[in-house]
KOLMI-822132 format. One record per atom (N, C-alpha, C): residue in three letters; x, y, z. Coordinates in steps of 0.001 Angstrom, whole numbers, plus 500000, padded with zeros to 6 digits. Example, Ala and Ser with C-alpha at 12.3 -4.5 7.8 and 13.67 -1.06 7.14 Angstrom:
residues 2
ALA513190494310507800;ALA512300495500507800;ALA513200496700507800;SER512850497750507080;SER513670498940507140;SER512900500030507870;
This chain:
residues 171
UNK530017814757892305;UNK530105814860891243;UNK531434816264890947;UNK532251815439890443;UNK533226816611889936;UNK532838818330889271;UNK532565819143889945;UNK531363820307888794;UNK532691820106887759;UNK533691820541887459;UNK534702820630886105;UNK534461819519885480;UNK533959818445885783;UNK533198817330884862;UNK531577817920884202;UNK530775818370885088;UNK529295818672884768;UNK529440819240883852;UNK530624820483883856;UNK530574821795883841;UNK530581821476882052;UNK531587820518881773;UNK532192820136880350;UNK531122819367879350;UNK530282819174880349;UNK528976818824879128;UNK528166819898878321;UNK527523819698877684;UNK526968820304876558;UNK525195820456877203;UNK525478821905877348;UNK523900822410878412;UNK522694822088877193;UNK522272821642876167;UNK521991820921875818;UNK521735819701875079;UNK522167818730875487;UNK522644817806875991;UNK521213817778876536;UNK520516816217876674;UNK519411815785876590;UNK519279815135877892;UNK518808815533879006;UNK518784815359880389;UNK518241814147880656;UNK517607813152880307;UNK517367812260880576;UNK516230811514879676;UNK516287809697879735;UNK515991809110878679;UNK515404807816879607;UNK514347807045878832;UNK513823805863879777;UNK514174804662879968;UNK514850804217880390;UNK515295803002879743;UNK514071801768879543;UNK515015800492879481;UNK513845799984879104;UNK512856799133880129;UNK512846799518881380;UNK511611798712882643;UNK511127800482883023;UNK511320801653882273;UNK510339802406882059;UNK510821803175883676;UNK512001803423883758;UNK512554804596884675;UNK513885805362883974;UNK513574806510884072;UNK514535807194883823;UNK515993807773883680;UNK516494807361882769;UNK518325807133883257;UNK518672808249882942;UNK519691808837884164;UNK519837810399884275;UNK521475810799884148;UNK521738812304883019;UNK523209812154882829;UNK523746812518884108;UNK524733812805883850;UNK525657813924884573;UNK525351814674884734;UNK524462815771884957;UNK524085816833885109;UNK522953816711885851;UNK521864816234885658;UNK520670815896886183;UNK520965815307887921;UNK522139814233887409;UNK522801813673889083;UNK523360814714889914;UNK523929815292889484;UNK525280816597890215;UNK523836817172890715;UNK522831817719889893;UNK521553818835890314;UNK520947818341891717;UNK520411816950891634;UNK519962816141892770;UNK521380816018893806;UNK522299816601893901;UNK523124815997894786;UNK523075817696895555;UNK523306818062894486;UNK523104819880895485;UNK521884820235895669;UNK520808819433895481;UNK519626819476896188;UNK519261818514897817;UNK520295817598897610;UNK520150816495898855;UNK521268817701899923;UNK522129817984899335;UNK522811819026900029;UNK521746819968900994;UNK520933821074899943;UNK520541821938900387;UNK519582822276899776;UNK517893821612900282;UNK516864821300899238;UNK516842822908899062;UNK516829824230899203;UNK517243825401899059;UNK518041825919898344;UNK518901825622898332;UNK519718826277897597;UNK519480827120895803;UNK520014828187895486;UNK519100828488894523;UNK519633828109893395;UNK518905828309892363;UNK519136827933890953;UNK520371828193890954;UNK520699829738890485;UNK521753830041889939;UNK522950829397890682;UNK522914829327891959;UNK524386829026892111;UNK524233827162892202;UNK523008826527891594;UNK523175825381890860;UNK523423824810889843;UNK523429826106889027;UNK524044826501887423;UNK525297826558887669;UNK525533827607888734;UNK527440827712888711;UNK528036826127889146;UNK527506825605890280;UNK528063824214890240;UNK528129823660888991;UNK527286823269887866;UNK527381822601887591;UNK526960822678885866;UNK527598823710885359;UNK527693824694884511;UNK526412824715883620;UNK525707824535884067;UNK523905825462883437;UNK523509826965883798;UNK522650827676883288;UNK522065828525883579;UNK520966828250884531;UNK520912829349885365;UNK519590829466885873;UNK518531828799885092;UNK518061829068884323;UNK516716828607883588;UNK516684827553883690;UNK517704826635882837;UNK518311825518882536;UNK518161824764883139;UNK518942824535884357;UNK518279824414886040;UNK516778823842886361;UNK516450825420886220;UNK514765824882886804;UNK514185824405886186;UNK514515824282884362;UNK513215823220884010;UNK513983821792884462;UNK515175821521884808;UNK515876820194885024;UNK514995820017886135;UNK514681821158887274;UNK515039819991888583;UNK513083820105888137;UNK512145821025887477;UNK510740820825887069;UNK510334819356886374;UNK511757819538885248;UNK511125817343884475;UNK511536815898886167;UNK512588816548886676;UNK512641815715887485;UNK511444815570888398;UNK511195816221889315;UNK509873815701889803;UNK508663815542889151;UNK508408816300887888;UNK507228815568886877;UNK507850814062886363;UNK509194813505886316;UNK508721812258886584;UNK508987811327888108;UNK508601812122888844;UNK509174811438890079;UNK510194810670890184;UNK511326811532890048;UNK512336810966890391;UNK513209811885891919;UNK512501812327891888;UNK512823812885893097;UNK511371814067894043;UNK511624814638895168;UNK510798815176896113;UNK511626816180896543;UNK511265817741897092;UNK511266818862897789;UNK511283819429898808;UNK511018818329899940;UNK510205818447901031;UNK510912819192901897;UNK510538819834903220;UNK510868820102904514;UNK510923818400905835;UNK512100817447906259;UNK512112817434906599;UNK512374817638908152;UNK511524817105909315;UNK511391817668910892;UNK511592816536911630;UNK511580816536913042;UNK512104816079913155;UNK510719815680914080;UNK509562814406914127;UNK508801814471915025;UNK508167815004915887;UNK509465814269917088;UNK508683815319918326;UNK508664816416918396;UNK509609817198917229;UNK509509819166917723;UNK508023819126916919;UNK507127818737916581;UNK505800818594915449;UNK504704817855916535;UNK504839817448917450;UNK503879816325918291;UNK503717815206917931;UNK504093814632917283;UNK504389812956917339;UNK505732812265918577;UNK504851811715918772;UNK506224811343920334;UNK506128809973920048;UNK505689809043919358;UNK506004807729919128;UNK506007807269917139;UNK506994806303917420;UNK507696806450915607;UNK507858804599916017;UNK507232803922915316;UNK507754802671915451;UNK507786801664913779;UNK508720800982913554;UNK508932800130912519;UNK508076798958913280;UNK507289798932911684;UNK506334797001911867;UNK506496796379910857;UNK506689795169911230;UNK506551793909910019;UNK505279793439910134;UNK505096792959908681;UNK504215792599908482;UNK504121791198907767;UNK503597790364908279;UNK503441789140907872;UNK501968788619906713;UNK501916788731905376;UNK500598788614904883;UNK500825787662904411;UNK498890786995904424;UNK498285785888903316;UNK498315786421902025;UNK498103785630901228;UNK497750786416899972;UNK498414787748899249;UNK497487788354898259;UNK498488789827897829;UNK498954790553898652;UNK499669790244898940;UNK501230791737899588;UNK500598792765898644;UNK500812792507897229;UNK500477794207897021;UNK499873794810897191;UNK498433794516897235;UNK496847795028898077;UNK497023795159899380;UNK497903794767900216;UNK497855794989901465;UNK499054796078901780;UNK499933795948900857;UNK500888797308901104;UNK500359798251900153;UNK499279798440899109;UNK498465799378899604;UNK497417800427899978;UNK496972799335901011;UNK495699799682901621;UNK496984800253902624;UNK497893799957903634;UNK498965800548904522;UNK499445801692903494;UNK499938802263902532;UNK500218803253902283;UNK499200804209902009;UNK498292804023902111;UNK496811805325901968;UNK497272806123903592;UNK497404804583904333;UNK496815805144905848;UNK497816806480906392;UNK497599807594906765;UNK498773808842907034;UNK499828808623908133;UNK499257807558909294;UNK500605807563909866;UNK502002806591909333;UNK501497805588908252;UNK502598805007907799;UNK503520805785907037;UNK504364806503906742;UNK505676806601905873;UNK505946806494905308;UNK506266805284905646;UNK507406804126904739;UNK506819802583904492;UNK506555802200903646;UNK505914801366903154;UNK506393800445902316;UNK507614799181902540;UNK508486798499901521;UNK508671796915901856;UNK508248796404900220;UNK507952794962900373;UNK509233794295900207;UNK509154793174900928;UNK510395793008901421;UNK511036791551901162;UNK511885790813901187;UNK512123789720901199;UNK512924789368902000;UNK512366787837903629;UNK513389787767904249;UNK511643787270906077;UNK511437787318906315;UNK511066787668908139;UNK509516788024907662;UNK509893789507907055;UNK508081789949906996;UNK508104790163905583;UNK506755790505905252;UNK506594790990903686;UNK506493792142903524;UNK506305792709904589;UNK506499794338904520;UNK506836794761905985;UNK507470796067905451;UNK508259796827906628;UNK507372798513906601;UNK506904798722907656;UNK505704799795907563;UNK506474800758908755;UNK506857802030908769;UNK507223802959909732;UNK505800803625910121;UNK505859803936911129;UNK504742804734911401;UNK504948805517912176;UNK504471806899912124;UNK504818807728912961;UNK502961808395914073;UNK503221808373915466;UNK502132808599915771;UNK502118809629917102;UNK500635809990917047;UNK500952811368918709;UNK500852810192920161;UNK500987809331920184;UNK501224808639921851;UNK501119807492921303;UNK501466806870922819;UNK501176805324923252;UNK499736804726922363;UNK498874805417923091;UNK497380805216922377;UNK497723805000921069;UNK497938806462920395;UNK497365805999919380;UNK497875805256918218;UNK499355805434918427;UNK500478803685918317;UNK499927802050918263;UNK498828802183919328;UNK498445801139919673;UNK496693800616919132;UNK496286802187918700;UNK495086801895917874;UNK495443802224916490;UNK496683802150916062;UNK496521802036914087;UNK497107800833913752;UNK498482800014915087;UNK498786799037915228;UNK497322797685915026;UNK496682798144916436;UNK495938796913916864;UNK494618796742915780;UNK493661798440915719;UNK492576798170915048;UNK492663798493913427;UNK494014799067913510;UNK493426799706911167;UNK494715798237911097;UNK496058798179911287;UNK496972797634910604;UNK496169796268910128;UNK496276795401911790;UNK495871793962911655;UNK494779793871910863;UNK493822794896910465;UNK492435794977910330;UNK492444795135909068;UNK493319794907907745;UNK493844795035906890;UNK493933793434906158;UNK492710793287904739;UNK492735792211904463;UNK494372791487904613;UNK494150790267904808;UNK495172789716904546;UNK496528789753905340;UNK496121790653906373;UNK497575790717907311;UNK497704789679908421;UNK498591788529908442;UNK498671787459909590;UNK499102787697910656;UNK500300789000910550;UNK500554789155911840;UNK501540790663911466;UNK501574790810913063;UNK502814791911913387;UNK503257791930913634;UNK504760792522913854;UNK505810792111915251;UNK506063793814915287;UNK506041795081916076;UNK506122796084915915;UNK507991796622917071;UNK508559797112916549;UNK509511797732916890;UNK509429799265917309;UNK509370799504918798;UNK509343801222919050;UNK509855801684919020;UNK510830802727918497;UNK512381803505918811;UNK511993803838919937;UNK512928804256920412;UNK513128805002921819;UNK514282805666921721;UNK514596806244920925;UNK515617807310920485;UNK516199807173918365;UNK516181808479918013;UNK516388808524916669;UNK518111808641916878;UNK519016808213916155;UNK520309808433916024;UNK520963809404914676;UNK520230808384914079;UNK520836809107912084;UNK519702808946911673;UNK519360809673910684;UNK518276810411909446;UNK519007811383908791;UNK519415810661907442;UNK519784811514906832;UNK519115810941904809;UNK519603812352904433;UNK518768811430902852;UNK520225812201901862;UNK520855811830902450;UNK522191812237901628;UNK523093811435901018;UNK522769810146900715;UNK523376809112899737;UNK523868809642898583;UNK523515810619898048;UNK523968810734896699;UNK523402810864895904;UNK523851809915894460;UNK523652809511893338;UNK524607808772893234;UNK524092807613891922;UNK524789806815891202;UNK524917806518890107;
C-alpha cells in the first residue's frame, strides 16, 4: 500500500464493515496497518501511524479492533528446532462421515499447529510439531488415527525447512 494513498484517507473513516458472509471488509488504512505489522510485528504504533497517516492512538484502536475481530494475531514465530521440537510432519487424513467433527478434534490437539479441510486426495491436511520420532509416532498412531471417523493417514515428514514466511501482504 502506498503511504501517500493511505495518508489521503480520512482518519475518521469507518475502518471496517462486515460483508454478507460476516467477514470484516477492511479499508485501505487497516490493510496498510496489517502490512506494516507483517513486516515487523514489533513496529511502534507511532511509526505505523506515520506510514499510514493516522495518530498513534488511532493506530492502537485499529490494531485492537483487528485483533478483537480475529482478522490477525501478533505472535512470536519460532524455529521449532531451536525450542526442542526436532520433528515436523504434514499428515494427510481421510475421514468417513463428518469431516468438521474430525477437524475440530484434531485442532484441539496441542501438536496440531495447522488443520485445514481440503478438496482432493485428502479430506484434511494437518501439520504437526513433535519433540522427536517417538512423539511423532505416538501422535499419529495413538491419537490422530484414534479420532472417530479417521479412515486413513499419510505422513510427509519434514527433512528441512527451506522457507516459512507470513509476508503475503493484503489484497
